[in-house]
N, C-alpha and C positions, 0 to 999 in steps of 0.2 A: 597194374598193381605190383608194388615192390615185393620181391621174394618169390613171385610166382613165375615159373618158366612157361612162356607162351610163344606162339609163332611170331607175335610182334617183337618180343624181347630177343628171340632167336635171330630174326631178320636184322634188327638194329645191331646186334653184336657181330653178325656176319659181315655187315658193311664196314663197321669200325675195324674189325680184324684185318680185312682185306686192304683198307686204306692205310692202316699201320704197316702192313707188310710191304705195300708199294713204297711207302716213305722210307723204309729201311733198306729194301732189297732191289727195287726196280731200276733197270738200266734204261727203260723207256716208259716214263711215267704216263705220258699221254695215251699210248697204245694200251697199257695195262688198265688205266682207268676206263677207257672206252669198252674194254672187254669185261670189266667187273660184273655187270649184271648177268652176263652169261656164265661167269665162273660161279656165281652164287646160285644161279638157276640154270644148270647145264642141260637138263632134260626137258622134253616137251610137256611133261606132267608137272604142274606147279607144286611147290612145297609149302607155300605160305597162304595161298588163296585159291581162287577158282579159275584164274586166267593167267597163263604164263606170260602174255605180252604186258598185261597190267603189272604183274609181279616184277618184270624186268624194268619197266618204266619207273616203278616206285624205287627200286634199288638204285637206278641211275640218279634220281633226285636226292636220295639219301646220301649217295656218294658225294654229290656236289656240296650238300650241307656239311658233311663230315670234313670237307676240304675248306670250309669257311666261305664257300661261294653261295650266291643266291640261286633260287630256283630258276629253271628255264621258263620262258613264256610258252603257253600252251598252243599258240597259233603261229609259231615261227620255227624253222629248222635251226636248232642250236646244238652244237656238240656238247657232250658231257664235260669236256675239258675247256670249254670257252671261258676265258678269263683266268686260266690257271697260272699263266706266266706272271700276272700282276699280283696274285695272292700267295704264291708259293715261297716268296722270299720271307725270311724269318722275322723281318721287321714289320710286316704288314698285319694289321688286325682286320677281322671280318667287318663288313659293312652292315649297318642296321637295315631292317629289323632283325632281332635275334630269333624270335619264335616265328616259325613258318608253317603254313598249311600246305601239304602236298596235294594238289588238286586230284591227281590220278588215284590217290589213296582214300580220299574223303568219300564216305558212304552216303552223304547228303541226308543225314539223320533228321527226322522230323523233330520239331521242338514245340513243347507246350501244346500237345494235341491229346484230346480225350477220345478213347475208343472202347467199344464193348467187346469183351472176350467171350470165349465159349463157356465160361462159367455162368453165364446168364441162365436163370431157371424159369423165365417167363412167369414170375410170381404174380399173384393176383393183385397185390397192392400197387405195383408199378410206381414205386416211390420216385424213381429217376424221372419218370414222365411228369409227375405231379410237382416236383420241386424246381424243374427247369423254368426260369423266369422268361425265356424267350421262345418256348415251344420248339427247341431244337431236338428234343428226345421224343421219339415215337416208337410204337411197336410195329415191327415188320417181320412177317413170317414167324411169329412166336418169339422174337427176340427184340431187345432194345436196340434202337438205331439212333446214332447221333449225326445230325446234319451239320457238317463242318462249316457250311456257309452261314448258318444261323448261330452256331455255338459262340458264346462270348468267353468261354474258358474260365468260368467262375468256380468250377469244381463241385457244385452242389450235388450233381448226379452221382459222382463218385463217392461223396461223403454219405449219401443216403442209401446206397446199395447194401443190403444185408449179406450178400455173397461176395462182396469185393470183386464184382464182375466187370467193373469199369476201371480201366487203367489210364495213367497219364504218361504219354511219351515225352521224354525230355532228351535234349542233346547233351551227352555226358560232358563234352568239353565246355559247353556253356554253363552247365550246372556247377562245374568245379571252379569257374572263374569268379572270383570275389568282387571284381570291378566291372563285370558285364562288358568285356571288351570283344566278345565274339558275336558276330552276326552272320548273315548269309549273303552269297552273291546271287546273281540272276538265275543261276542253275541250281540253287539250293545248297551249294557247298559252303562249308564254314570259312569265314574270313575274320582275321584278327585286326582289330582297330589298333594300329601302332601308337596312336596318340593316347590311348587308355592303357594298353598292355604294360604290365610291370615286370614281365619276364620271370614270373615265379615258376612257370613250367607245369603247373597243376593240370592245365588242359592237355599237355603232352602226355602226362602220366595216365590220365583218365580216358583218353581216346582209345576205344577197343579195336580200332582199325589201324592204329599207328600212323594216322594221317598228319599228326603234328610233330614237328621236330625242331630242335634248335641247332644253330651253327656250332661247329667245333673248331678247335685250334691246335689239336695235337699233331697234325701233319707239319705245321710250321714249327712246333716245338721240336719234333724229331729232326727236321732239317737243320735247325740250329745246333743240335747236339752233334749231328753228323758233320757239320761244317767246322767243328772244333770249338764251338762256344762252350763256356763253362756255365752250365745250367744247374741252379740250386732249386730243390723242391721244398715247398712248405705245405704240410698236409694238415687238413682240418681234423679236429678231434673225433668227428663222426666216423672216421675210417675204421675204428676198432670193430671187429666182427663182420665188416662188409665183405671180406674175402674168405669167410669161413671161420669157425671157432678156433681152428688150429693155427690160423694166421695171426700170431701174437705180434705185439709191438716190435719185438726184436726181429721177427721174420719179415714184417712189412718193411722195416728199415733195410734189411738185407736185400729184399726184392727190388726196392727202389734204387739202391746202390748198384745192383746187378744190371739195371736198365741203363746206367751210365750217369746218373745224377751225381754232381760233384759233392753235394752235401744234402742232408735232409733235416728240416726243422719242424717243430710242432707249431701250428698256427695258434694253439692255445697259449703260447708265449705272448702273442699280441693281445689275447683275451685277458691274461693276467695284468698286462699294462692298463687295459681299458677298465677292468672292474675296480682296481684301486683308485683310478682317477675319477670314475663315475660315482663311487662312494663318497669321495671328497666333495665332488661338485653338488651332489644331492644335499649333503649336510650344509654346505656353505651357501648354495643358491636357492634351495627350496625351503629347508627347515629354518635357516637363519637369514635367508635373503628374501628378495621380493619376487622370485620366480614362482608362479602359482603351481606349476607341475613340470615334470621333465620326462622326456621320451628317450629310450635307448635307441641306438642307431646301427647295431651290427648287422641287421638284415637289410640288404639293399632295397628289396621290394617294399618293405615296411616304410623305410625312409622316403622312397619315391612316392609312396601313397600319400604321405603327409605333405610332401613338397608339391605334388601335382594336384591333389584333390582338396587339400586343406592348407593352403598357403598361410592362413592365419596362425597356424600352430607350428609352422616349420622351424621357427626360432627356438622352440622348446626341445628340438632334437639335440642330443649330445654332440658336442664338437670334437669329441675324442675320435681318433682314428679307429676304423674297424679292425678287428683282429687280423684280417688278411693284409691290410695295408700296413698296420703297425709292425707286423712280423717282417714283411717284405722290406720296409724301410730300415729296420734294424739290421737286416742282412746286408743291404746295400751300403749302409754306413760303414760296415766292416770290410766289404768287398765291392767297391763301386762298379767293377767291370763285369760282374756276373749277370746272368739273366735269371729271373725268378719265375717259377711256375707255381701257381696255387692249385692244389689238388683237393677237391672237396665234393660235397653232395649237391651243390647248388647251381642251378641254371642262372640265377640272377647275379651271381658273382661275375659272370661274363659281362653283364650289363654294367656292373660297378667298375670293372677294369677298363671299360671303354672311356671313362671320364678322363679328361685331359690332366686333371690333378693326380690321377692314379697311374696313368700309363708309364710314367718313369719309374714307378715302384714295382708294378706287376706286369711282366712281359707276356705271360701266357696263363690261361685258366683252363683246366680240364676237370672232368668229373670222375667219380669213382667208376662209373659205368665205362667211360672211355679208357681209364687206366686199366681196368679189367681186360679190355680188348687188347691193349698194348701188351700186357703180360702174356696173353694167349699167343699173340703174333710172335713174340720172342721166345716162347717156350718156357716161361718162368712161372712157377707155381708158388705163390706166397704161403701155401699150406705146408709144403714139403721142403722148401729151401732151407739150407742150414743157416741158423741165426748167426748174425755177425754185427755186433754193435747194438745200439738201442736209441730210443727217443726219450730224452730226459730234460726237455727244455721248459716244462710247465708244471703248474701245481694242479691239484684237484679242482680248485675253483675255476680256472680257465678251461679245463677239459669239460667241465659241466655245461659250458655254453651250447653244447651240441643238442640239448633237448629243450623243449619249450619250458619256460620258467627258469632255465639254467643261468641266464644272465642275471636275473634278479637274485637267484640263489647265491651266485658268486659275490654280488655286491653286498648281500646280507651278511655273508661270512666276513667280508672285509670290514663292514661296519661293526660287527660284534667284536672283532679283533682290535680295531683301531679307534672306533667311536662308540664305546660300550654304553654311553649314557644317551645315545640317540636311537630313535626308533625308525625303522624303515617301513613306510606305508607304500604298498605297491600292488600292482595288478599285472597279469600277463594275458595276452590274447593270441590265439592261433587261427590262421586262415584269414585271408584278406577281407572277407565279409565281416567277420567279427572285429578285425582291426579297424575297419572303416567305421563301425558303430562306436568303438572306443574313442576314435578321434572326433566324431561328431559330438559325443558327450563331453570330451575335454574342451572342445571349442565353446560349448555351451556353459562351461564353468562347473561341470559336474564331477571333475576329477582333480580338483585342487588339493595340493598336498601330496599327490601321488607321484611315484616313479613308475612309468608304464613301459612294459616290454611288449613288443609286437613281433610275431613271426609269421611270415606269409604262408608257410607250409604247416598244416595241422599236425602237430607233434614236434615241430621245430626242425632243426637242420637234419636230424636223422630221417626226416620224411621228405628230404629234398628230391627234386626230379632226377638227380643223377645217382641215387642210392641203389643198392642191390638186394637188401634183405628186408624182411618184415619189420615194420616200425616198432612193435612191442619188443621184438628180439633185439633190435638196435638200442632201444632205451635201456634194456637190462645190461647190455655190454658196456654202455657208457657209465651206468651206475657202478658196475664192478671196477672199471678203470679209475673212476673218481675215488672210490673207497680205498683202492690199492695205492693211490698216489702217496709218495713219501712226504710231500709237503702239501698241506690242505689249503694254505692261503699264501698269496704272493707277498713279498716284503713291501713295507710302506714306501720305501724309497723309489719304487717303480713309478709312483705318481709324478715324480719330478723328472722322469727320463725325457731327454730332448730328442725328438725325432723330426728333424727339420728337412 
């Protein structure tokens, strides 16, 4: 849960901080990485769980993922640093899959199981017994009992109990996955189907054992900076408020410059380019053209959902560059020799950056969570650093992309400004399950005339897997930033910008 300090979030940050320190300071990377689990858990009493050996094993696997490496096999002796030489050069990107289940951390949660709690009162009516269609519920020692071998999981017993004494166990990671990409292995541990997974990261956020993690790339980014590469940061608009209310735009800019970034740009610049172009496209292709409906495309998981599960509608996705890519491309047109790092809230942006068409534009992707650990490793506090410069690359429209409905809000502003006689008919959806429903209806011809926005994370980008604060608080911060923007709408000429 974002904004809640837990042992899971503490362990994640501890590993990120140590890997960042090793990247910056270590003279013997392999030895320091092998020692990392013992540095995080030096005592025989575990800090994060019940078993010190399991805790160190989990830290070791987290360290590998933080380095962009794959998990080690459970049945072979492999060093923590195996494969390091091949992945530590700054040109190498991590290998798929992005989302990983750490076997030693998985609690083998039961899924879709009904059971009777101690709230059972042995009532006279025994509704649960009477409604069960297969005779799986009986009375044993004065309490209801469910025979799991017979149970067909229809839920009628739970619905009929007047005391709510029957509960349903669900696996949190599976419940949060909108495309049902999570199953179980032969030992009952969670397994992610990489053919279905869209890398939104909601399973990672919702696992209470911290058993799911994504691969990182900040080690390679730091190595590039240490090697003298000129690295430019582009930061997504959801950054505001993520590092505390005192961490203003000016201070975030100063903190990033203090880390050594050559320059810092707002990704909302690319959003401005996109919303002007998509407003034009909707007017020309849907209202006055023959396109029945249109889909926005700034969320990679939403776009991949359409392409993977609904190929019939993939041609309705906007062809405009996503804000991340549009901003990166504009940076590299001015400075071809720099490396660009996207800093944002999103796990699936790592997926987007793996595409061959994007690799030349975006060199690294890191999340706010990873950036927070890097700040800690370098002793930089965005809340107290002296402000120096600021971020003034975008308008209120582009900055509003960070919340669900924000893309449509930006396009609507542009239409009111530049196409006042046209009406925007639109809908937005949050969470992959609802997005899937929307695409099914669009495929069936139930969404004609609409511009449809989809966001994989419920709440939008501010709810991404790499965020740090509560979603309602993040939304309020975005609203304040949008209202305070000196320019509400980007200029019309942005629609004609050439980003080749």
